[in-house]
C-alpha positions in Angstrom: -2.6 -82.2 -17.2 -3.8 -78.7 -16.3 -2.0 -76.1 -14.2 -4.0 -74.1 -11.7 -3.1 -70.9 -10.0 -5.1 -69.8 -7.0 -5.1 -66.1 -6.1 -6.0 -64.3 -2.9 -5.5 -67.4 -0.7 -5.0 -66.5 2.9 -1.4 -66.8 4.1 -2.5 -68.9 7.1 -4.0 -71.6 4.7 -0.8 -71.7 2.7 1.3 -72.0 5.9 -1.0 -74.8 7.1 -0.6 -76.8 3.9 3.2 -76.2 3.9 3.4 -77.6 7.5 1.3 -80.7 6.5 3.5 -81.2 3.5 6.7 -80.9 5.5 5.4 -83.3 8.1 4.7 -85.8 5.4 7.9 -85.2 3.6 6.3 -84.1 0.4 6.2 -80.8 -1.6 3.5 -78.2 -1.1 2.4 -79.0 -4.7 2.0 -82.7 -4.0 0.1 -81.9 -0.7 -2.4 -79.7 -2.5 -2.7 -82.3 -5.3 -3.5 -85.0 -2.8 -6.0 -82.9 -1.0 -7.8 -82.0 -4.2 -7.9 -85.6 -5.3 -9.1 -86.8 -1.9 -11.8 -84.2 -1.9 -13.1 -85.4 -5.3 -12.9 -89.0 -4.2 -14.9 -88.2 -1.1 -17.6 -86.5 -3.1 -17.8 -89.4 -5.5 -18.1 -91.9 -2.7 -20.8 -89.8 -1.1 -22.7 -89.6 -4.4 -22.4 -93.4 -4.9 -23.7 -94.1 -1.4 -26.7 -91.8 -2.0 -27.4 -93.6 -5.3 -27.3 -97.0 -3.5 -29.7 -95.7 -0.9 -32.0 -94.4 -3.7 -31.8 -97.8 -5.4 -32.7 -99.6 -2.1 -35.7 -97.3 -1.8 -36.9 -98.4 -5.2 -36.1 -102.0 -4.3 -33.7 -102.3 -7.2 -31.0 -103.8 -4.8 -32.1 -106.9 -3.0 -32.2 -106.7 0.8 -29.5 -108.7 2.7 -30.5 -112.3 2.9 -32.6 -112.2 -0.2 -32.6 -115.6 -1.9 -32.6 -115.0 -5.7 -32.6 -118.7 -6.4 -35.9 -119.1 -4.5 -37.4 -116.1 -6.3 -36.3 -117.4 -9.7 -37.7 -120.9 -9.0 -41.0 -119.4 -7.9 -41.2 -117.3 -11.0 -40.4 -120.4 -13.2 -43.1 -122.4 -11.4 -45.6 -119.6 -11.9 -44.9 -119.3 -15.6 -44.8 -123.1 -15.9 -48.3 -123.4 -14.4 -49.6 -120.7 -16.7 -48.1 -122.5 -19.7 -49.6 -125.8 -18.5 -53.0 -124.2 -18.1 -52.8 -122.7 -21.6 -51.9 -126.1 -23.0 -54.8 -127.8 -21.2 -57.2 -125.1 -22.4 -56.0 -125.6 -26.0 -56.4 -129.4 -25.7 -59.9 -128.9 -24.2 -60.9 -126.7 -27.1 -59.4 -129.1 -29.6 -61.3 -132.0 -28.0 -64.5 -129.9 -27.9 -64.1 -128.9 -31.6 -63.8 -132.6 -32.6 -67.0 -133.4 -30.8 
C-alpha cells in the first residue's frame, strides 16, 4: 500500500479530523483513511447510478413490470410464423414445379 503526505493543510482541518477521530475512538490516520475510502465509494456509486440512468434512456434496462416471458413468447411466435410461411412457400413452389 502507498503512503501519502499532504502538505500545507490548514490547521483547522487537521483539528477537525482529530476531533472526529477522537469521538470515534480511532486514530487520525484511520479517520483520514476512512474518509478517503468513503469519498471514492461515493463517487463510484454516483457514476454507477448515472450509468444506470443512461442505460434506461437507451432502453437497455427493462422498465419495472416488464414481462420478459411475454416478450420472448411473442418473438418466438413471430419467428415461428415466418418459418411456417417460408415452409409453405417452399412447398407451394415444389408443388408448382412438379406441375
